[in-house]
N, C-alpha and C positions, 0 to 999 in steps of 0.2 A: 759439088757444094750443095744440094739440097739434104744429101744424105748426111754432110757433115752437120749441118744445122739442126737435124732431128737426130741426130746421135747426140748432139750436144745440148738439146732440151730434153730427151730421155736422162740423160745422165744427171742433169739439174734436178729432174723431178723426182731422182731416186735416192742421191743423196738428199735431198730436202726432205723426201718420205722417212727416209733411214735416221734423220737426224731428231726429226719429230717424234717418232715411235723410241729411238734412244730416250728422250729426253722423259718422254711419257712413262718407260719402265724402268729405267733408272731414277730419277729424280723422285717420282711421286711416291716409291714406296719409302725413299729415305726422310719426304717430309711427315709421310704417317708415321713411321717409327719416330721421329723428333716429336710429333704432337703425342705419342704415347707416351714419351719420356717425360716432356714438359709440364 
């Protein structure tokens, strides 16, 4: 039970971190490029 909670916690943190970095690496350059063209 304890290892299950820890595993769930780690997976949550990993997916959260991945979504943050994914948004940072994908969306920011797009916004930057749009800003150049506008």
